[in-house]
TORPA-4810 file (N, C-alpha, C, O; in nm, 3 decimals):
<nodes>
NODE_1_14.217_13.430_12.759_14.126_13.508_12.675_14.071_13.625_12.757_14.032_13.607_12.872_M
NODE_2_14.068_13.742_12.699_14.021_13.860_12.771_13.873_13.849_12.802_13.799_13.776_12.736_S
NODE_3_13.830_13.924_12.905_13.688_13.926_12.940_13.605_13.975_12.823_13.496_13.923_12.795_T
NODE_4_13.658_14.075_12.754_13.583_14.130_12.639_13.564_14.025_12.531_13.456_14.014_12.474_K
NODE_5_13.672_13.945_12.501_13.662_13.841_12.400_13.567_13.731_12.445_13.487_13.682_12.366_R
NODE_6_13.575_13.691_12.574_13.486_13.588_12.628_13.341_13.629_12.614_13.256_13.550_12.574_M
NODE_7_13.312_13.756_12.647_13.174_13.805_12.635_13.130_13.805_12.489_13.015_13.776_12.458_L
NODE_8_13.222_13.837_12.399_13.188_13.841_12.257_13.154_13.703_12.206_13.057_13.685_12.131_A
NODE_9_13.235_13.602_12.247_13.209_13.465_12.204_13.077_13.415_12.257_12.998_13.356_12.185_I
NODE_10_13.054_13.440_12.387_12.929_13.396_12.448_12.810_13.462_12.381_12.710_13.396_12.351_T
NODE_11_12.820_13.592_12.357_12.710_13.665_12.293_12.686_13.615_12.153_12.572_13.603_12.109_A
NODE_12_12.796_13.584_12.082_12.779_13.534_11.945_12.707_13.401_11.945_12.617_13.379_11.864_F
NODE_13_12.746_13.311_12.036_12.680_13.181_12.044_12.534_13.193_12.074_12.451_13.128_12.011_G
NODE_14_12.501_13.278_12.172_12.361_13.297_12.208_12.283_13.356_12.092_12.172_13.312_12.062_V
NODE_15_12.343_13.457_12.025_12.276_13.522_11.912_12.255_13.424_11.798_12.148_13.425_11.736_L
NODE_16_12.355_13.337_11.769_12.343_13.240_11.661_12.228_13.145_11.686_12.144_13.123_11.598_L
NODE_17_12.223_13.087_11.806_12.117_12.992_11.836_11.982_13.061_11.836_11.885_13.004_11.786_I
NODE_18_11.974_13.181_11.891_11.848_13.254_11.893_11.798_13.283_11.752_11.679_13.275_11.723_A
NODE_19_11.893_13.318_11.665_11.856_13.348_11.527_11.799_13.225_11.458_11.697_13.233_11.389_T
NODE_20_11.866_13.109_11.478_11.820_12.987_11.413_11.683_12.947_11.464_11.595_12.912_11.386_V
NODE_21_11.666_12.953_11.597_11.536_12.917_11.653_11.428_13.009_11.599_11.320_12.964_11.562_I
NODE_22_11.459_13.139_11.596_11.358_13.234_11.546_11.325_13.208_11.401_11.209_13.213_11.361_A
NODE_23_11.430_13.179_11.320_11.408_13.159_11.177_11.329_13.033_11.149_11.240_13.032_11.064_V
NODE_24_11.363_12.922_11.222_11.308_12.793_11.186_11.176_12.760_11.252_11.101_12.676_11.203_M
NODE_25_11.147_12.825_11.363_11.031_12.780_11.438_10.928_12.887_11.470_10.808_12.856_11.471_F
NODE_26_10.966_13.007_11.495_10.872_13.102_11.551_10.847_13.224_11.464_10.771_13.313_11.502_F
NODE_27_10.909_13.229_11.350_10.901_13.353_11.275_10.796_13.346_11.169_10.823_13.308_11.055_S
NODE_28_10.678_13.384_11.205_10.570_13.387_11.105_10.588_13.504_11.010_10.517_13.516_10.910_S
NODE_29_10.682_13.590_11.042_10.708_13.705_10.955_10.829_13.681_10.866_10.875_13.774_10.800_Y
NODE_30_10.881_13.558_10.865_11.000_13.532_10.785_10.970_13.560_10.639_10.857_13.553_10.591_L
NODE_31_11.083_13.593_10.568_11.044_13.662_10.450_11.077_13.609_10.317_11.065_13.489_10.292_G
NODE_32_11.119_13.694_10.232_11.112_13.671_10.091_11.252_13.664_10.030_11.340_13.740_10.067_R
NODE_33_11.270_13.570_9.937_11.393_13.563_9.860_11.359_13.506_9.723_11.375_13.386_9.699_S
NODE_34_11.311_13.592_9.636_11.256_13.547_9.508_11.361_13.489_9.415_11.327_13.413_9.325_D
NODE_35_11.491_13.524_9.435_11.591_13.479_9.341_11.664_13.354_9.390_11.767_13.317_9.334_D
NODE_36_11.613_13.287_9.493_11.678_13.167_9.541_11.627_13.047_9.462_11.506_13.031_9.441_I
NODE_37_11.720_12.960_9.419_11.682_12.839_9.348_11.659_12.729_9.450_11.754_12.691_9.519_V
NODE_38_11.537_12.677_9.464_11.508_12.575_9.565_11.568_12.441_9.528_11.610_12.420_9.414_P
NODE_39_11.571_12.350_9.623_11.616_12.215_9.597_11.521_12.147_9.498_11.406_12.188_9.485_L
NODE_40_11.570_12.043_9.430_11.485_11.979_9.329_11.366_11.911_9.392_11.371_11.867_9.507_P
NODE_41_11.258_11.901_9.314_11.141_11.829_9.360_11.174_11.681_9.373_11.243_11.626_9.287_E
NODE_42_11.125_11.616_9.478_11.152_11.473_9.492_11.097_11.394_9.374_10.994_11.428_9.316_P
NODE_43_11.167_11.287_9.340_11.126_11.197_9.233_11.108_11.059_9.291_11.206_10.993_9.328_S
NODE_44_10.986_11.014_9.301_10.955_10.891_9.373_10.975_10.769_9.284_10.922_10.765_9.173_V
NODE_45_11.050_10.671_9.331_11.062_10.541_9.265_11.078_10.436_9.374_11.186_10.379_9.389_S
NODE_46_10.972_10.408_9.450_10.984_10.336_9.575_11.030_10.193_9.568_11.082_10.142_9.667_P
NODE_47_11.013_10.123_9.458_11.048_9.982_9.456_11.162_9.950_9.362_11.197_9.833_9.347_T
NODE_48_11.221_10.050_9.297_11.326_10.024_9.200_11.462_10.055_9.261_11.476_10.155_9.331_E
NODE_49_11.564_9.969_9.237_11.699_9.999_9.283_11.753_10.121_9.211_11.716_10.147_9.096_P
NODE_50_11.841_10.197_9.278_11.894_10.318_9.217_12.043_10.328_9.239_12.095_10.289_9.344_I
NODE_51_12.113_10.380_9.138_12.248_10.424_9.152_12.354_10.318_9.178_12.333_10.236_9.267_G
NODE_52_12.466_10.312_9.107_12.587_10.240_9.138_12.567_10.103_9.199_12.496_10.019_9.144_G
NODE_53_12.631_10.082_9.316_12.623_9.954_9.384_12.481_9.924_9.430_12.447_9.809_9.455_E
NODE_54_12.400_10.029_9.442_12.262_10.009_9.486_12.182_9.927_9.386_12.071_9.882_9.417_A
NODE_55_12.238_9.908_9.262_12.166_9.831_9.161_12.140_9.687_9.206_12.047_9.623_9.158_D
NODE_56_12.223_9.637_9.298_12.207_9.499_9.342_12.115_9.488_9.463_12.097_9.379_9.516_S
NODE_57_12.056_9.597_9.506_11.973_9.598_9.625_11.828_9.621_9.585_11.797_9.714_9.511_I
NODE_58_11.740_9.536_9.634_11.598_9.558_9.614_11.546_9.638_9.732_11.553_9.592_9.846_I
NODE_59_11.495_9.755_9.705_11.458_9.846_9.812_11.312_9.825_9.854_11.225_9.798_9.772_R
NODE_60_11.291_9.837_9.982_11.155_9.825_10.034_11.078_9.951_9.997_11.136_10.056_9.970_V
NODE_61_10.947_9.938_9.997_10.863_10.054_9.972_10.886_10.158_10.082_10.895_10.126_10.200_D
NODE_62_10.894_10.283_10.039_10.904_10.394_10.133_10.769_10.464_10.136_10.722_10.515_10.034_I
NODE_63_10.708_10.467_10.250_10.580_10.536_10.269_10.592_10.621_10.394_10.686_10.603_10.471_T
NODE_64_10.499_10.713_10.416_10.503_10.789_10.542_10.500_10.699_10.666_10.548_10.739_10.772_P
NODE_65_10.444_10.579_10.652_10.437_10.489_10.766_10.567_10.411_10.787_10.597_10.369_10.899_E
NODE_66_10.645_10.390_10.679_10.766_10.307_10.690_10.896_10.386_10.687_11.001_10.331_10.721_T
NODE_67_10.893_10.513_10.646_11.017_10.586_10.622_11.104_10.595_10.747_11.226_10.589_10.737_V
NODE_68_11.043_10.610_10.864_11.124_10.624_10.985_11.198_10.495_11.018_11.313_10.498_11.061_Q
NODE_69_11.131_10.381_10.999_11.198_10.254_11.028_11.310_10.227_10.929_11.412_10.169_10.965_S
NODE_70_11.292_10.269_10.804_11.398_10.251_10.704_11.516_10.341_10.736_11.631_10.296_10.733_V
NODE_71_11.491_10.468_10.766_11.599_10.561_10.797_11.674_10.518_10.923_11.794_10.541_10.935_I
NODE_72_11.603_10.454_11.016_11.666_10.411_11.141_11.774_10.306_11.118_11.858_10.285_11.206_A
NODE_73_11.774_10.241_11.003_11.876_10.141_10.974_12.006_10.203_10.922_12.107_10.134_10.912_T
NODE_74_12.004_10.332_10.888_12.123_10.398_10.833_12.223_10.430_10.944_12.185_10.449_11.060_L
NODE_75_12.349_10.435_10.908_12.455_10.469_11.004_12.550_10.568_10.941_12.581_10.559_10.822_E
NODE_76_12.596_10.663_11.020_12.696_10.758_10.970_12.835_10.692_10.969_12.860_10.599_11.045_R
NODE_77_12.923_10.741_10.881_13.061_10.692_10.884_13.129_10.728_11.016_13.091_10.826_11.082_P
NODE_78_13.227_10.649_11.055_13.302_10.677_11.177_13.385_10.804_11.162_13.402_10.878_11.259_E
NODE_79_13.435_10.829_11.042_13.517_10.948_11.017_13.483_11.002_10.879_13.482_10.929_10.780_A
NODE_80_13.457_11.132_10.873_13.429_11.195_10.744_13.444_11.346_10.757_13.449_11.401_10.868_Y
NODE_81_13.452_11.412_10.643_13.456_11.558_10.640_13.373_11.605_10.522_13.357_11.533_10.423_S
NODE_82_13.320_11.726_10.532_13.242_11.784_10.422_13.223_11.932_10.449_13.251_11.981_10.558_R
NODE_83_13.174_12.004_10.347_13.139_12.145_10.358_12.988_12.162_10.347_12.924_12.097_10.264_N
NODE_84_12.933_12.248_10.429_12.789_12.271_10.434_12.763_12.421_10.417_12.836_12.503_10.472_V
NODE_85_12.659_12.455_10.343_12.612_12.594_10.336_12.468_12.600_10.382_12.384_12.522_10.338_Q
NODE_86_12.441_12.693_10.470_12.306_12.715_10.520_12.267_12.860_10.497_12.343_12.951_10.531_I
NODE_87_12.150_12.881_10.438_12.097_13.015_10.418_11.968_13.030_10.496_11.878_12.947_10.488_N
NODE_88_11.960_13.138_10.572_11.838_13.172_10.644_11.785_13.304_10.590_11.861_13.397_10.565_S
NODE_89_11.653_13.312_10.571_11.591_13.429_10.511_11.481_13.482_10.602_11.410_13.406_10.668_Y
NODE_90_11.470_13.612_10.602_11.360_13.676_10.672_11.321_13.801_10.593_11.388_13.836_10.496_W
NODE_91_11.218_13.865_10.633_11.170_13.980_10.558_11.277_14.088_10.551_11.317_14.145_10.653_E
NODE_92_11.323_14.114_10.431_11.421_14.220_10.410_11.565_14.179_10.430_11.653_14.265_10.426_G
NODE_93_11.594_14.052_10.452_11.734_14.015_10.474_11.759_13.866_10.466_11.667_13.785_10.456_G
NODE_94_11.887_13.832_10.470_11.929_13.693_10.471_12.071_13.684_10.524_12.145_13.783_10.524_E
NODE_95_12.110_13.566_10.569_12.247_13.542_10.613_12.286_13.402_10.567_12.205_13.310_10.571_V
NODE_96_12.410_13.388_10.524_12.462_13.259_10.480_12.571_13.214_10.577_12.651_13.295_10.624_A
NODE_97_12.573_13.084_10.606_12.674_13.025_10.693_12.749_12.919_10.612_12.688_12.837_10.544_Y
NODE_98_12.882_12.923_10.620_12.968_12.830_10.549_13.044_12.751_10.654_13.123_12.807_10.730_Y
NODE_99_13.021_12.620_10.657_13.071_12.538_10.766_13.151_12.421_10.710_13.099_12.342_10.630_I
NODE_100_13.277_12.410_10.751_13.359_12.294_10.719_13.357_12.202_10.840_13.391_12.244_10.951_S
NODE_101_13.317_12.078_10.819_13.298_11.983_10.927_13.392_11.865_10.912_13.410_11.813_10.802_T
NODE_102_13.452_11.823_11.023_13.530_11.699_11.026_13.487_11.620_11.149_13.478_11.674_11.259_A
NODE_103_13.461_11.492_11.128_13.416_11.404_11.236_13.513_11.288_11.248_13.546_11.223_11.148_V
NODE_104_13.560_11.262_11.370_13.645_11.147_11.398_13.592_11.081_11.524_13.620_11.125_11.636_A
NODE_105_13.517_10.975_11.506_13.458_10.909_11.621_13.359_11.000_11.692_13.260_11.043_11.633_G
NODE_106_13.385_11.027_11.817_13.294_11.108_11.898_13.334_11.255_11.903_13.276_11.332_11.979_R
NODE_107_13.432_11.295_11.822_13.479_11.434_11.821_13.442_11.499_11.689_13.461_11.440_11.582_V
NODE_108_13.388_11.621_11.695_13.351_11.697_11.576_13.423_11.830_11.576_13.428_11.900_11.678_T
NODE_109_13.480_11.866_11.462_13.548_11.994_11.446_13.474_12.077_11.342_13.435_12.026_11.237_S
NODE_110_13.454_12.205_11.372_13.382_12.295_11.283_13.465_12.421_11.257_13.521_12.480_11.349_L
NODE_111_13.471_12.459_11.131_13.517_12.592_11.092_13.395_12.664_11.037_13.342_12.625_10.933_R
NODE_112_13.350_12.767_11.104_13.225_12.831_11.068_13.247_12.980_11.045_13.305_13.050_11.128_S
NODE_113_13.200_13.026_10.932_13.199_13.170_10.907_13.066_13.206_10.846_13.002_13.124_10.779_R
NODE_114_13.024_13.327_10.868_12.899_13.373_10.811_12.926_13.489_10.718_13.036_13.543_10.712_S
NODE_115_12.822_13.527_10.644_12.836_13.640_10.554_12.843_13.772_10.630_12.865_13.877_10.570_S
NODE_116_12.826_13.766_10.761_12.829_13.889_10.842_12.926_13.880_10.959_12.921_13.964_11.049_V
NODE_117_13.015_13.779_10.961_13.102_13.764_11.076_13.234_13.699_11.044_13.259_13.659_10.930_G
NODE_118_13.322_13.689_11.147_13.454_13.629_11.133_13.445_13.477_11.141_13.344_13.421_11.184_D
NODE_119_13.553_13.411_11.099_13.559_13.266_11.110_13.575_13.224_11.256_13.657_13.280_11.330_E
NODE_120_13.496_13.126_11.294_13.501_13.074_11.430_13.535_12.927_11.426_13.489_12.855_11.336_K
NODE_121_13.614_12.880_11.521_13.648_12.739_11.533_13.576_12.679_11.653_13.569_12.741_11.759_R
NODE_122_13.523_12.560_11.636_13.458_12.487_11.743_13.502_12.342_11.736_13.501_12.282_11.628_I
NODE_123_13.540_12.285_11.850_13.564_12.142_11.862_13.475_12.091_11.975_13.473_12.148_12.084_I
NODE_124_13.403_11.983_11.948_13.314_11.926_12.048_13.348_11.780_12.074_13.368_11.702_11.982_L
NODE_125_13.355_11.745_12.203_13.361_11.607_12.247_13.227_11.578_12.315_13.145_11.668_12.326_T
NODE_126_13.202_11.456_12.361_13.077_11.431_12.432_13.061_11.514_12.560_12.950_11.527_12.611_P
NODE_127_13.170_11.569_12.611_13.164_11.642_12.739_13.198_11.789_12.729_13.153_11.868_12.812_D
NODE_128_13.277_11.828_12.629_13.339_11.961_12.631_13.328_12.029_12.495_13.336_11.964_12.391_T
NODE_129_13.310_12.160_12.499_13.316_12.240_12.377_13.431_12.339_12.389_13.452_12.400_12.494_I
NODE_130_13.506_12.353_12.280_13.616_12.449_12.272_13.581_12.549_12.161_13.543_12.509_12.051_Y
NODE_131_13.592_12.678_12.190_13.557_12.782_12.093_13.668_12.886_12.089_13.715_12.933_12.193_I
NODE_132_13.707_12.922_11.969_13.798_13.035_11.952_13.780_13.090_11.811_13.728_13.022_11.722_W
NODE_133_13.825_13.213_11.791_13.824_13.271_11.658_13.958_13.247_11.591_14.061_13.242_11.659_Y
NODE_134_13.957_13.231_11.460_14.081_13.210_11.388_14.180_13.322_11.418_14.145_13.440_11.409_S
NODE_135_14.301_13.285_11.453_14.404_13.381_11.490_14.419_13.400_11.639_14.520_13.454_11.684_G
NODE_136_14.322_13.356_11.718_14.332_13.365_11.864_14.430_13.261_11.917_14.449_13.155_11.857_D
NODE_137_14.492_13.294_12.029_14.583_13.199_12.094_14.521_13.135_12.216_14.574_13.036_12.268_S
NODE_138_14.410_13.189_12.264_14.345_13.133_12.381_14.207_13.082_12.342_14.150_13.124_12.241_S
NODE_139_14.154_12.990_12.423_14.033_12.914_12.388_13.933_12.921_12.503_13.970_12.909_12.620_V
NODE_140_13.806_12.939_12.468_13.700_12.925_12.568_13.662_12.778_12.577_13.648_12.711_12.475_F
NODE_141_13.645_12.728_12.698_13.608_12.589_12.722_13.478_12.585_12.800_13.464_12.652_12.901_T
NODE_142_13.382_12.506_12.753_13.253_12.494_12.819_13.215_12.349_12.841_13.263_12.260_12.771_G
NODE_143_13.131_12.325_12.940_13.083_12.190_12.973_12.951_12.163_12.901_12.855_12.237_12.918_D
NODE_144_12.948_12.056_12.821_12.823_12.020_12.753_12.776_11.881_12.794_12.694_11.820_12.726_I
NODE_145_12.827_11.832_12.907_12.790_11.698_12.952_12.655_11.697_13.023_12.592_11.591_13.035_S
NODE_146_12.611_11.812_13.070_12.481_11.822_13.138_12.405_11.941_13.081_12.467_12.032_13.027_T
NODE_147_12.272_11.941_13.091_12.194_12.053_13.037_12.239_12.187_13.093_12.265_12.200_13.213_P
NODE_148_12.246_12.286_13.006_12.289_12.419_13.045_12.307_12.505_12.922_12.259_12.471_12.814_G
NODE_149_12.376_12.618_12.938_12.391_12.713_12.828_12.458_12.653_12.706_12.427_12.692_12.593_D
NODE_150_12.550_12.558_12.725_12.627_12.503_12.614_12.581_12.363_12.576_12.650_12.294_12.501_W
NODE_151_12.466_12.321_12.625_12.419_12.185_12.604_12.350_12.174_12.468_12.228_12.180_12.458_Y
NODE_152_12.432_12.157_12.365_12.382_12.137_12.229_12.477_12.040_12.159_12.598_12.044_12.182_R
NODE_153_12.422_11.954_12.075_12.509_11.859_12.006_12.573_11.924_11.884_12.544_12.039_11.850_N
NODE_154_12.659_11.848_11.818_12.734_11.903_11.705_12.643_11.946_11.591_12.669_12.048_11.527_A
NODE_155_12.538_11.869_11.565_12.446_11.906_11.457_12.375_12.037_11.488_12.356_12.120_11.398_D
NODE_156_12.336_12.057_11.613_12.268_12.181_11.650_12.362_12.300_11.636_12.319_12.408_11.598_E
NODE_157_12.491_12.282_11.667_12.586_12.392_11.648_12.604_12.425_11.501_12.642_12.537_11.466_W
NODE_158_12.576_12.329_11.414_12.584_12.354_11.270_12.450_12.397_11.210_12.441_12.421_11.090_Q
NODE_159_12.346_12.406_11.294_12.212_12.443_11.247_12.157_12.341_11.148_12.089_12.378_11.052_M
NODE_160_12.187_12.213_11.171_12.148_12.108_11.079_12.029_12.030_11.131_12.013_12.008_11.251_L
NODE_161_11.945_11.987_11.037_11.851_11.880_11.066_11.927_11.748_11.043_12.022_11.746_10.964_V
NODE_162_11.886_11.641_11.108_11.952_11.513_11.093_11.848_11.404_11.077_11.729_11.427_11.096_T
NODE_163_11.896_11.285_11.041_11.799_11.178_11.028_11.741_11.141_11.164_11.629_11.090_11.172_Y
NODE_164_11.816_11.168_11.273_11.759_11.145_11.405_11.640_11.236_11.430_11.544_11.196_11.497_E
NODE_165_11.644_11.358_11.377_11.528_11.448_11.389_11.406_11.389_11.321_11.295_11.398_11.373_D
NODE_166_11.427_11.328_11.206_11.315_11.268_11.133_11.253_11.155_11.215_11.131_11.135_11.210_I
NODE_167_11.336_11.082_11.289_11.284_10.969_11.366_11.193_11.013_11.479_11.113_10.933_11.528_L
NODE_168_11.204_11.139_11.522_11.121_11.186_11.632_10.989_11.247_11.585_10.906_11.286_11.668_T
NODE_169_10.969_11.257_11.453_10.847_11.318_11.402_10.725_11.231_11.432_10.735_11.109_11.446_L
NODE_170_10.611_11.296_11.440_10.484_11.225_11.441_10.459_11.177_11.298_10.451_11.258_11.206_D
NODE_171_10.446_11.046_11.279_10.431_10.993_11.143_10.309_11.049_11.071_10.304_11.050_10.948_S
NODE_172_10.211_11.097_11.147_10.092_11.157_11.085_10.124_11.288_11.016_10.047_11.335_10.931_N
NODE_173_10.239_11.350_11.052_10.278_11.477_10.992_10.369_11.459_10.871_10.403_11.557_10.804_D
NODE_174_10.411_11.335_10.841_10.493_11.307_10.723_10.398_11.285_10.605_10.318_11.192_10.605_I
NODE_175_10.409_11.372_10.506_10.308_11.373_10.400_10.356_11.317_10.267_10.274_11.287_10.180_I
NODE_176_10.488_11.302_10.249_10.539_11.248_10.123_10.676_11.189_10.147_10.755_11.244_10.223_E
NODE_177_10.705_11.076_10.083_10.834_11.009_10.102_10.871_10.935_9.974_10.788_10.920_9.884_T
NODE_178_10.994_10.889_9.966_11.035_10.808_9.853_11.185_10.807_9.836_11.259_10.856_9.921_G
NODE_179_11.230_10.750_9.722_11.370_10.751_9.684_11.390_10.857_9.576_11.300_10.884_9.497_Y
NODE_180_11.508_10.916_9.576_11.541_11.013_9.471_11.693_11.023_9.463_11.764_10.969_9.547_T
NODE_181_11.742_11.092_9.362_11.884_11.124_9.351_11.898_11.274_9.369_11.837_11.352_9.295_V
NODE_182_11.976_11.314_9.466_11.998_11.455_9.493_12.148_11.483_9.496_12.221_11.423_9.575_F
NODE_183_12.194_11.573_9.409_12.338_11.603_9.399_12.421_11.476_9.384_12.522_11.460_9.452_D
NODE_184_12.378_11.387_9.298_12.447_11.262_9.268_12.450_11.164_9.385_12.526_11.067_9.382_D
NODE_185_12.370_11.188_9.487_12.360_11.097_9.601_12.227_11.023_9.596_12.122_11.084_9.578_E
NODE_186_12.231_10.890_9.612_12.107_10.815_9.627_12.050_10.848_9.764_12.116_10.831_9.867_D
NODE_187_11.927_10.896_9.765_11.871_10.949_9.889_11.731_10.895_9.917_11.658_10.853_9.826_C
NODE_188_11.696_10.898_10.043_11.557_10.889_10.087_11.512_11.031_10.116_11.585_11.107_10.181_I
NODE_189_11.394_11.069_10.071_11.344_11.201_10.106_11.218_11.187_10.189_11.144_11.090_10.178_F
NODE_190_11.196_11.287_10.271_11.074_11.293_10.352_11.027_11.438_10.356_11.107_11.529_10.381_A
NODE_191_10.900_11.458_10.333_10.838_11.591_10.343_10.751_11.591_10.468_10.663_11.506_10.484_V
NODE_192_10.776_11.687_10.553_10.713_11.691_10.685_10.637_11.822_10.700_10.690_11.929_10.670_Y
NODE_193_10.514_11.814_10.747_10.433_11.933_10.769_10.443_11.973_10.916_10.400_11.899_11.004_L
NODE_194_10.500_12.090_10.940_10.515_12.138_11.077_10.378_12.171_11.136_10.305_12.253_11.080_S
NODE_195_10.342_12.108_11.248_10.211_12.139_11.306_10.205_12.278_11.368_10.097_12.333_11.387_P
NODE_196_10.322_12.335_11.399_10.325_12.467_11.463_10.296_12.579_11.365_10.212_12.665_11.391_L
NODE_197_10.365_12.578_11.251_10.353_12.687_11.154_10.288_12.643_11.023_10.251_12.728_10.942_L
NODE_198_10.273_12.514_11.003_10.217_12.467_10.877_10.314_12.472_10.761_10.271_12.466_10.646_G
NODE_199_10.445_12.484_10.788_10.546_12.487_10.683_10.581_12.345_10.642_10.579_12.254_10.725_Y
NODE_200_10.612_12.325_10.514_10.657_12.197_10.465_10.810_12.194_10.467_10.875_12.279_10.406_K
NODE_201_10.866_12.098_10.536_11.010_12.082_10.542_11.048_11.955_10.467_10.991_11.849_10.491_R
NODE_202_11.143_11.966_10.377_11.188_11.852_10.298_11.332_11.819_10.335_11.419_11.906_10.336_T
NODE_203_11.356_11.691_10.367_11.489_11.643_10.402_11.533_11.538_10.300_11.453_11.454_10.258_Y
NODE_204_11.661_11.544_10.260_11.720_11.444_10.173_11.831_11.373_10.252_11.928_11.436_10.293_Y
NODE_205_11.816_11.242_10.272_11.909_11.166_10.354_11.987_11.070_10.264_11.928_10.987_10.195_V
NODE_206_12.120_11.080_10.265_12.203_10.992_10.185_12.191_10.848_10.234_12.210_10.821_10.353_S
NODE_207_12.159_10.757_10.143_12.148_10.616_10.180_12.285_10.560_10.217_12.297_10.481_10.310_I
NODE_208_12.389_10.601_10.146_12.523_10.549_10.170_12.583_10.604_10.300_12.646_10.530_10.375_E
NODE_209_12.562_10.734_10.326_12.630_10.799_10.438_12.543_10.812_10.563_12.596_10.830_10.673_L
NODE_210_12.412_10.804_10.547_12.326_10.818_10.664_12.322_10.958_10.720_12.293_10.976_10.839_G
NODE_211_12.352_11.059_10.638_12.347_11.197_10.684_12.262_11.279_10.589_12.248_11.245_10.471_I
NODE_212_12.203_11.386_10.640_12.122_11.475_10.557_12.214_11.555_10.465_12.307_11.621_10.511_V
NODE_213_12.187_11.548_10.335_12.270_11.619_10.238_12.199_11.740_10.178_12.259_11.817_10.104_V
NODE_214_12.071_11.756_10.210_11.997_11.873_10.163_11.870_11.889_10.242_11.813_11.791_10.289_G
NODE_215_11.825_12.012_10.258_11.700_12.039_10.329_11.650_12.175_10.288_11.728_12.264_10.254_A
NODE_216_11.519_12.192_10.290_11.461_12.322_10.262_11.331_12.337_10.339_11.263_12.239_10.370_Q
NODE_217_11.299_12.460_10.369_11.174_12.491_10.439_11.117_12.621_10.386_11.170_12.728_10.417_E
NODE_218_11.012_12.616_10.307_10.942_12.739_10.268_10.835_12.774_10.371_10.789_12.688_10.446_P
NODE_219_10.798_12.902_10.373_10.688_12.940_10.462_10.555_12.907_10.394_10.552_12.847_10.287_D
NODE_220_10.445_12.948_10.456_10.313_12.912_10.406_10.282_12.974_10.270_10.191_12.928_10.200_S
NODE_221_10.357_13.079_10.231_10.336_13.140_10.100_10.429_13.084_9.994_10.423_13.125_9.878_S
NODE_222_10.517_12.989_10.033_10.607_12.927_9.938_10.745_12.989_9.931_10.827_12.946_9.850_G
NODE_223_10.773_13.091_10.012_10.904_13.156_10.012_10.998_13.085_10.109_10.960_13.055_10.222_Q
NODE_224_11.121_13.059_10.065_11.216_12.987_10.148_11.252_13.067_10.273_11.269_13.189_10.269_L
NODE_225_11.263_12.995_10.385_11.315_13.055_10.508_11.440_12.982_10.555_11.517_13.035_10.635_V
NODE_226_11.460_12.858_10.506_11.578_12.779_10.544_11.618_12.694_10.425_11.533_12.632_10.360_Y
NODE_227_11.749_12.691_10.395_11.798_12.618_10.279_11.936_12.564_10.314_12.027_12.640_10.348_H
NODE_228_11.951_12.432_10.306_12.078_12.369_10.342_12.124_12.278_10.229_12.046_12.197_10.178_M
NODE_229_12.251_12.290_10.190_12.311_12.199_10.094_12.450_12.160_10.145_12.512_12.233_10.222_T
NODE_230_12.496_12.044_10.102_12.627_11.994_10.146_12.708_11.950_10.026_12.654_11.895_9.930_A
NODE_231_12.839_11.974_10.033_12.928_11.924_9.929_12.955_11.776_9.950_12.911_11.718_10.049_G
NODE_232_13.027_11.714_9.856_13.058_11.572_9.869_13.134_11.544_9.999_13.220_11.623_10.039_P
NODE_233_13.104_11.433_10.063_13.173_11.395_10.186_13.295_11.311_10.153_13.292_11.225_10.064_A
NODE_234_13.403_11.335_10.225_13.523_11.253_10.217_13.525_11.161_10.338_13.529_11.208_10.452_T
NODE_235_13.522_11.031_10.314_13.514_10.934_10.423_13.652_10.873_10.446_13.721_10.835_10.351_V
NODE_236_13.692_10.864_10.573_13.820_10.803_10.607_13.903_10.890_10.697_13.850_10.964_10.780_G
NODE_237_14.033_10.880_10.682_14.126_10.951_10.768_14.109_11.102_10.757_14.099_11.157_10.647_E
NODE_238_14.105_11.168_10.872_14.087_11.313_10.878_14.217_11.379_10.924_14.288_11.324_11.009_I
NODE_239_14.248_11.495_10.869_14.367_11.570_10.907_14.364_11.601_11.056_14.270_11.666_11.102_D
NODE_240_14.463_11.557_11.136_14.464_11.585_11.279_14.462_11.733_11.313_14.419_11.772_11.422_P
NODE_241_14.506_11.817_11.219_14.507_11.961_11.245_14.366_12.014_11.270_14.349_12.116_11.336_A
NODE_242_14.267_11.945_11.218_14.129_11.987_11.239_14.088_11.973_11.386_13.991_12.034_11.429_M
NODE_243_14.160_11.892_11.461_14.125_11.864_11.600_14.231_11.915_11.697_14.245_11.866_11.809_F
NODE_244_14.306_12.015_11.651_14.416_12.069_11.731_14.384_12.210_11.780_14.345_12.296_11.701_T
NODE_245_14.401_12.234_11.911_14.379_12.365_11.969_14.496_12.458_11.937_14.601_12.410_11.895_L
NODE_246_14.480_12.588_11.956_14.589_12.682_11.923_14.720_12.653_11.994_14.826_12.688_11.943_P
NODE_247_14.715_12.589_12.114_14.840_12.558_12.186_14.901_12.427_12.142_15.001_12.383_12.200_D
NODE_248_14.845_12.362_12.041_14.900_12.237_11.990_14.839_12.112_12.049_14.875_12.002_12.007_G
NODE_249_14.750_12.124_12.144_14.685_12.008_12.204_14.587_11.946_12.106_14.503_12.015_12.049_T
NODE_250_14.597_11.813_12.086_14.503_11.743_12.000_14.386_11.691_12.083_14.406_11.622_12.183_E
NODE_251_14.265_11.724_12.043_14.146_11.685_12.118_14.102_11.548_12.071_14.091_11.522_11.952_V
NODE_252_14.078_11.459_12.169_14.032_11.326_12.139_13.904_11.296_12.218_13.881_11.355_12.323_R
NODE_253_13.822_11.204_12.167_13.697_11.170_12.232_13.716_11.078_12.351_13.618_11.041_12.416_G
</nodes>
């Protein structure tokens, strides 16, 4: 890979992470998107079984005090794929990210493109990240086994909140919880008040899959600054091509 291409990839990665951090945590000037349709309001039914096979399950009460322990019992599938869209908004602008994700054990493959950039490929193992742009024949390789410039997990590279994030919250900042159906998925939802900015963040966690299927964050005036939705997940065998480098090498965990 040429020096110019390497610098471009590195700069893009740094810019992407900086943008997300600025949008989600530090941007008190984040802005307006009046024509965006927000995620549905949560519908609480804490003691009633919901949906399909869940009809045979008696669910425990979900409260701000119990939601973390309930979510902690969920597990992600060993192998799955899905498409995710993330929109970030700020005053006078917005950017959308379209991410195709495939997970096989400890390896995650991402196809990521934005409304302002080219498609980028990323494969992550517990130790190594591989990055290239579609059409490239050479690959940048980075070490993510120890803290450093590339030390981010697969969810962070996708700009996703996860149920693990919810488990680290101060329970005093969780203000609303319950069961709901979101995009035909039986979900647990949690509304969290950010102590830093005072923004309300809502997460929808699939009970069946143990992954976040929707999230939104409006600013203090009610205007969205972060919006995440996911398409249906396909669980099971994943196409090996998703884990193959341009030279034909298949990446394994």
